[in-house]
matplotlib code that plots the C-alpha trace (Angstrom):
import matplotlib.pyplot as plt

x = [15.0, 14.6, 12.3, 11.6, 7.9, 6.8, 5.5, 4.7, 5.3, 8.9, 10.0, 12.2, 11.0, 13.2, 11.8, 8.4, 8.7, 10.0, 6.7, 4.8, 6.2, 6.8, 3.7, 1.1, -1.0, -4.7, -6.4, -7.6, -4.6, -2.2, -4.5, -4.3, -0.8, -0.1, -2.4, -0.6, 3.4, 1.8, 0.9, -2.7, -4.5, -7.1, -9.5, -8.5, -8.0, -11.6, -13.2, -10.8, -11.4, -14.7, -15.2, -15.5, -12.8, -13.0, -12.3, -9.6, -7.9, -8.7, -7.1, -4.3, -3.6, -3.4, -0.8, 1.0, 1.2, 2.2, 5.3, 6.5, 6.3, 8.7, 11.1]
y = [-4.5, -6.8, -5.6, -8.4, -6.0, -4.4, -0.8, 1.4, 4.9, 3.9, 3.0, 5.8, 7.8, 5.6, 2.6, 3.6, 4.7, 1.1, -0.3, 1.6, 1.1, -3.5, -4.3, -3.9, -1.7, -2.0, 1.8, 1.0, -0.6, 2.3, 4.5, 2.3, 2.4, 6.1, 7.1, 4.2, 6.0, 9.3, 7.2, 7.1, 4.7, 2.5, 4.2, 7.3, 5.6, 4.5, 7.6, 8.8, 6.1, 6.2, 2.3, 0.3, -0.7, -4.4, -3.6, -1.4, -4.8, -7.0, -4.3, -3.8, -7.9, -7.9, -4.6, -6.8, -9.7, -7.8, -5.8, -9.4, -10.9, -7.6, -7.3]
z = [-0.1, 2.4, 5.4, 8.6, 8.9, 5.9, 6.8, 3.3, 5.3, 6.2, 2.5, 0.8, -2.4, -4.9, -3.0, -3.6, -6.7, -7.6, -6.3, -7.8, -10.8, -10.6, -8.5, -11.0, -8.8, -9.9, -9.3, -5.4, -4.4, -5.4, -3.8, -0.9, -1.6, -2.1, 1.5, 3.5, 2.4, 3.8, 6.9, 6.8, 9.1, 7.4, 9.1, 7.4, 4.3, 4.5, 4.8, 2.0, -0.8, 0.5, 1.2, 4.4, 6.5, 5.8, 2.1, 3.0, 4.4, 1.6, -0.5, 1.9, 1.9, -2.0, -1.8, 0.7, -1.8, -4.3, -2.7, -1.2, -4.7, -6.0, -2.8]

ax = plt.figure().add_subplot(projection="3d")
ax.plot(x, y, z, "-o")
ax.set_aspect("equal")
plt.show()
């Protein structure tokens, strides 16, 4: 799996499962990852998770870092 620009919503189901298994996400990172895979925006994720947009951005950076390490 090599991608120029990571867009979680573009991963296939097997790729998503692989990443869920090997990225060692925290609970909030997993929630973010699952919502992004459904093409939610950061604003929608903030509302769904009951957190601020800045917190969503911090979680997004951690998720991207973990995904890049696993890919």
